[in-house]
matplotlib code that plots the C-alpha trace (Angstrom):
import matplotlib.pyplot as plt

x = [17.8, 19.7, 21.9, 23.2, 26.0, 26.0, 28.7, 28.1, 26.3, 25.3, 21.8, 18.9, 18.0, 21.4, 20.9, 17.5, 18.7, 21.6, 18.7, 16.9, 19.2, 20.7, 17.2, 17.0, 19.9, 18.7, 15.2, 13.1, 10.1, 11.0, 10.7, 7.2, 5.5, 6.7, 5.2, 2.0, 0.8, 2.3, 3.0, 3.5, 7.1, 5.7, 5.1, 8.6, 10.8, 8.6, 8.9, 12.7, 13.0, 11.2, 13.9, 16.9, 15.4, 14.7, 18.1, 19.8, 17.7, 19.0, 23.1, 22.4, 21.1, 24.1, 26.1]
y = [-32.7, -34.1, -37.2, -39.2, -41.7, -45.4, -47.4, -51.6, -53.1, -50.1, -50.7, -49.1, -47.5, -46.1, -44.1, -42.9, -41.4, -39.7, -38.8, -37.2, -35.0, -34.0, -33.3, -31.5, -29.1, -27.5, -26.3, -26.9, -27.7, -24.7, -22.5, -24.5, -24.1, -20.6, -19.8, -20.8, -18.5, -14.2, -12.4, -8.7, -6.9, -4.9, -8.4, -10.1, -6.6, -6.9, -10.8, -10.6, -7.4, -9.5, -12.6, -10.3, -9.0, -12.4, -13.5, -10.2, -11.0, -14.7, -13.4, -10.9, -13.7, -15.5, -12.7]
z = [36.4, 40.1, 39.1, 41.7, 40.8, 42.1, 43.2, 41.6, 44.8, 46.7, 47.8, 46.5, 50.1, 50.2, 46.6, 47.6, 50.4, 48.5, 46.0, 49.1, 49.8, 47.2, 46.5, 50.1, 49.4, 45.9, 47.8, 44.9, 47.2, 49.9, 47.0, 45.4, 48.7, 48.7, 45.1, 46.6, 48.6, 47.9, 51.0, 50.8, 50.8, 53.6, 55.6, 54.6, 55.7, 59.1, 59.4, 58.5, 61.5, 64.3, 63.2, 63.4, 66.4, 68.7, 67.4, 69.0, 72.1, 72.3, 71.4, 74.0, 76.7, 76.6, 77.5]

ax = plt.figure().add_subplot(projection="3d")
ax.plot(x, y, z, "-o")
ax.set_aspect("equal")
plt.show()
């Protein structure tokens, strides 16, 4: 459960913004979307290797 301390005189919009930011940091929504679709472990591994190769090429291109 998320708790957002609201200061005296603070607007609702600012409090709502704080709540949304905290909610985003927890990663609940991201995890929920991830669990909706099953991905085989081999596909996940392939994607991580693909991402790592891409990042490595970007780093090498800068040098």
